Wavefront OBJ file of the C-alpha trace (Angstrom):
o trace
v 28.312 -10.652 40.209
v 28.598 -7.542 42.213
v 31.703 -8.833 44.182
v 33.476 -9.431 40.696
v 32.769 -5.905 39.572
v 33.917 -4.215 42.697
v 37.472 -3.550 41.724
v 35.882 -1.854 38.493
v 33.568 0.557 40.325
v 35.765 1.170 43.194
v 38.464 2.454 41.006
v 35.826 4.743 39.390
v 34.428 5.911 42.558
v 37.759 7.064 43.954
v 38.044 9.575 40.950
v 36.753 13.086 41.742
v 35.297 13.140 38.154
v 32.688 10.557 39.290
v 29.218 11.710 40.599
v 27.622 8.288 41.103
v 27.836 4.777 40.458
v 24.728 2.485 40.061
v 24.190 -1.314 39.729
v 21.143 -2.645 37.564
v 20.523 -6.322 37.791
v 18.575 -8.449 35.401
v 15.505 -9.927 37.097
v 13.303 -12.602 35.681
v 9.629 -11.712 34.686
v 10.140 -8.012 34.765
v 9.669 -5.429 31.841
v 13.232 -3.937 33.090
v 15.763 -3.968 30.085
v 19.139 -4.697 30.593
v 19.899 -5.127 26.940
v 20.235 -9.015 27.665
v 23.164 -8.475 30.044
v 22.950 -9.880 33.778
v 24.151 -6.661 35.114
v 24.480 -2.870 34.037
v 27.105 -0.936 35.782
v 26.206 2.696 35.144
v 28.746 5.450 36.133
v 27.781 9.050 35.900
v 30.863 11.558 35.452
v 31.101 15.094 35.453
v 32.842 15.377 32.260
v 34.706 13.122 29.794
v 35.947 13.059 26.183
v 33.138 10.818 25.072
v 29.805 11.446 26.459
v 28.857 7.777 26.316
v 31.811 5.103 26.662
v 30.586 1.424 27.126
v 32.638 -1.711 28.106
v 31.297 -5.402 28.068
v 32.748 -8.024 30.627
v 32.294 -11.872 30.858
v 32.457 -13.808 33.905
v 31.371 -17.234 34.680
v 28.815 -17.446 31.899
v 27.446 -14.250 32.743
v 27.866 -10.845 31.010
v 27.859 -7.571 32.225
v 28.069 -3.888 30.477
v 29.551 -0.798 32.024
v 28.113 2.452 30.972
v 30.030 5.638 31.624
v 28.115 8.692 30.766
v 28.505 12.399 31.468
v 26.096 14.586 33.608
v 25.261 16.492 30.286
v 24.401 13.343 28.329
v 22.208 12.086 31.052
v 20.241 15.459 31.216
v 19.854 15.444 27.648
v 18.379 11.944 27.554
v 16.062 12.670 30.414
v 14.825 15.871 28.691
v 14.404 14.490 25.108
v 13.367 11.085 26.136
v 15.845 9.655 23.628
v 17.168 6.671 25.793
v 13.805 5.547 27.468
v 15.484 2.653 29.543
v 17.593 5.126 31.527
v 14.350 6.066 33.506
v 14.086 2.406 34.419
v 17.793 1.954 35.402
v 17.667 4.917 37.462
v 14.573 3.861 39.150
v 15.425 0.251 39.863
v 19.293 0.653 40.219
v 21.144 -0.143 43.573
v 23.199 2.955 44.290
v 26.892 1.963 45.068
v 28.385 5.284 45.248
v 26.900 8.818 45.355
v 29.026 11.859 45.539
v 27.269 14.550 47.584
v 24.094 12.832 47.170
v 23.850 13.726 43.346
v 22.072 10.386 42.305
v 19.952 10.773 45.411
v 18.792 14.252 44.523
v 18.375 13.323 40.782
v 15.906 10.348 41.818
v 13.908 12.562 43.870
v 13.756 15.126 41.110
v 12.510 12.577 38.648
v 9.890 11.452 41.136
v 8.483 14.908 41.624
v 8.825 15.897 38.154
v 8.855 19.735 38.697
v 6.239 21.719 36.511
v 8.997 23.495 34.402
v 10.657 20.340 33.408
v 7.168 18.867 32.280
v 6.491 21.812 30.353
v 9.671 21.570 28.321
v 8.914 17.655 27.589
v 5.454 18.411 26.868
v 6.613 20.804 24.294
v 8.890 18.640 22.604
v 6.543 15.664 22.671
v 3.972 17.916 21.023
v 6.227 18.961 18.290
v 6.951 15.410 17.459
v 3.168 14.739 17.556
v 2.571 17.387 15.061
v 5.285 16.482 12.566
v 3.977 12.978 12.601
v 0.217 14.069 12.333
v 0.911 16.608 9.654
v 2.999 14.306 7.498
v 0.653 11.263 8.141
v -2.423 13.256 6.885
v -0.528 14.463 3.814
v 0.371 10.916 2.860
v -3.365 9.975 3.499
v -4.534 12.538 1.391
v -2.189 11.261 -1.576
v -3.532 7.835 -0.880
v -0.233 6.632 0.665
v -2.101 4.742 3.272
v 0.714 2.114 4.463
v 3.030 5.095 5.100
v 0.123 7.063 6.643
v -0.488 4.174 8.753
v 3.106 4.295 10.056
v 2.958 8.088 10.777
v -0.372 7.826 12.612
v 0.904 4.926 14.980
v 3.829 7.326 15.895
v 1.684 10.166 16.428
v -0.710 8.249 18.756
v 2.375 7.032 20.637
v 3.402 10.707 21.001
v -0.021 11.793 22.066
v 0.207 8.920 24.571
v 3.466 9.902 25.833
v 2.044 13.673 25.930
v -0.979 12.419 28.153
v 1.436 10.699 30.598
v 3.693 13.542 31.135
v 0.523 15.890 31.424
v -0.363 13.681 34.366
v 2.693 14.264 36.255
v 4.589 11.054 35.226
v 7.430 10.017 33.143
v 6.367 7.794 30.060
v 8.079 4.598 30.967
v 8.822 1.619 28.172
v 5.137 0.445 28.733
v 3.511 3.667 27.925
v 0.479 2.032 26.661
v -0.213 0.232 30.097
v 0.153 3.849 31.633
v -2.269 5.355 29.128
v -4.808 2.543 29.422
v -5.126 3.612 32.986
v -5.179 7.507 32.779
v -6.379 8.095 29.160
v -8.537 5.235 28.069
v -9.880 7.371 25.180
v -6.358 7.331 23.524
v -5.917 3.707 24.354
v -9.171 2.873 22.528
v -7.963 4.961 19.484
v -4.825 2.615 19.171
v -6.986 -0.313 19.612
v -9.355 0.684 16.846
v -6.385 1.375 14.668
v -4.572 -1.923 15.128
v -7.576 -4.417 15.527
v -10.442 -2.967 13.701
v -11.714 -4.990 10.683
v -12.527 -1.990 8.569
v -10.359 -1.169 5.448
v -7.088 0.764 6.130
v -8.551 3.715 4.449
v -11.542 3.542 6.779
v -9.339 3.317 10.067
v -7.138 6.168 9.106
v -9.836 8.516 8.236
v -11.530 7.860 11.542
v -8.239 7.943 13.569
v -7.418 11.407 11.602
v -10.714 12.894 12.486
v -10.482 11.692 16.376
v -6.905 12.747 16.713
v -7.589 16.238 15.540
v -9.839 16.843 18.394
v -7.437 15.130 20.869
v -4.458 17.154 19.534
v -6.642 20.464 19.410
v -7.495 20.143 23.093
v -3.848 19.909 24.150
v -2.539 22.658 21.866
v -2.342 25.332 24.310
v -0.856 23.284 26.928
v 1.619 21.692 24.272
v 2.844 24.870 22.927
v 3.121 26.774 26.390
v 6.915 26.369 26.344
v 7.333 27.531 23.018
v 5.100 30.537 23.323
v 6.752 31.417 26.590
v 10.102 31.708 24.795
v 8.889 33.640 21.960
v 7.069 36.151 24.240
v 10.612 37.374 25.177
v 11.018 39.373 21.874
v 8.793 41.190 19.515
v 9.465 38.931 16.780
v 11.727 36.218 15.730
v 13.751 35.202 12.627
v 13.643 31.415 12.125
v 17.241 31.246 12.489
v 17.309 32.988 15.813
v 14.846 30.545 16.874
v 16.917 27.472 15.806
v 20.291 29.094 17.720
v 18.016 29.857 20.830
v 19.450 27.442 23.623
v 16.133 26.357 24.819
v 14.565 25.861 21.551
v 17.451 23.858 19.951
v 15.660 20.571 21.110
v 12.672 21.083 18.811
v 15.190 20.814 16.003
v 13.647 19.511 12.565
v 10.136 19.583 14.053
v 9.893 23.439 14.672
v 9.095 24.441 11.043
v 6.128 22.073 11.138
v 4.979 23.125 14.489
v 5.263 26.994 13.633
v 2.910 26.399 10.748
v 0.475 24.694 13.017
v 0.468 27.176 15.512
v -0.017 29.895 12.933
v -3.042 27.981 11.356
v -4.352 27.883 15.133
v -3.965 31.785 15.390
v -1.321 31.419 18.356
v 1.294 32.843 16.305
v 1.347 35.229 13.385
v 3.724 36.403 10.705
v 5.616 39.527 10.608
v 7.124 40.630 7.395
v 10.199 42.709 7.474
v 11.453 44.476 4.278
v 14.822 43.436 2.594
v 16.657 45.271 0.153
v 14.998 43.214 -2.642
v 11.913 44.872 -3.979
v 8.728 42.913 -2.812
v 10.915 40.376 -0.733
v 10.362 40.232 2.935
v 12.050 38.368 5.841
v 9.387 35.999 7.370
v 9.435 36.459 11.143
v 7.156 34.873 13.802
v 5.726 36.367 16.880
v 3.055 35.335 19.358
v -0.486 36.501 18.345
v -0.995 40.002 20.190
v -4.452 39.070 20.925
v -3.112 36.456 23.572
v -1.270 39.096 25.495
l 1 2 3 4 5 6 7 8 9 10 11 12 13 14 15 16 17 18 19 20 21 22 23 24 25 26 27 28 29 30 31 32 33 34 35 36 37 38 39 40 41 42 43 44 45 46 47 48 49 50 51 52 53 54 55 56 57 58 59 60 61 62 63 64 65 66 67 68 69 70 71 72 73 74 75 76 77 78 79 80 81 82 83 84 85 86 87 88 89 90 91 92 93 94 95 96 97 98 99 100 101 102 103 104 105 106 107 108 109 110 111 112 113 114 115 116 117 118 119 120 121 122 123 124 125 126 127 128 129 130 131 132 133 134 135 136 137 138 139 140 141 142 143 144 145 146 147 148 149 150 151 152 153 154 155 156 157 158 159 160 161 162 163 164 165 166 167 168 169 170 171 172 173 174 175 176 177 178 179 180 181 182 183 184 185 186 187 188 189 190 191 192 193 194 195 196 197 198 199 200 201 202 203 204 205 206 207 208 209 210 211 212 213 214 215 216 217 218 219 220 221 222 223 224 225 226 227 228 229 230 231 232 233 234 235 236 237 238 239 240 241 242 243 244 245 246 247 248 249 250 251 252 253 254 255 256 257 258 259 260 261 262 263 264 265 266 267 268 269 270 271 272 273 274 275 276 277 278 279 280 281 282 283 284 285 286 287 288 289 290 291
């Protein structure tokens, strides 16, 4: 299949805009996902009109997919974890073309997982965890047990991913296999939730109690990135945070995360007078006792 695709990727490799060309082949009895295609041709470019451009090909009862992605899109996927199979592709791919060792350096960086990159990913994962946990607990208290179950499953998954990142690794598609080895306590909670013979209400009650301890023990680590950014100013309006480049990825989870950190006394409220009598701007700052 590689020979058949050669004219396609050679044309791309000759363009100065192309940073790298990688080939991912489907292998039997592996967890590597190629979306049912026999070959994935991954082409990374500096810039393009579309951040992601995909073409499908057929040859001799085989099928291939060409994914052209921009450097910025790849960076976003790696940071936010919104396309988890990209880690598998980069790890297993055969490098066909590599301009100025861009791909080689990228793979080295992924393997070493620098601490600053970990801190950002832990912050984003922690924000998702808090969102799911808080929403799930509210549903549980309103006796909406099936919806609460859905949220607690997701919160455990974010907790598992957080534990994997904390241990200096990237969460893979098989995150529970990783967690079983490095954080068996979280794995056992997941097993209890799914396999226990107790009523759904009893299982959820147990899980919320246990999760609360595990989340609390990771609060300082999970909020380190956000606290670091907020410490650069005396106080912040919410919209200022939403416009801050490094905080934009927190998106819809930011408001819930702030309230959680206020409850844990890591952040505090600052009320700033407005022109309206008795109405204040609600601002946020790190707890002065932490500095």
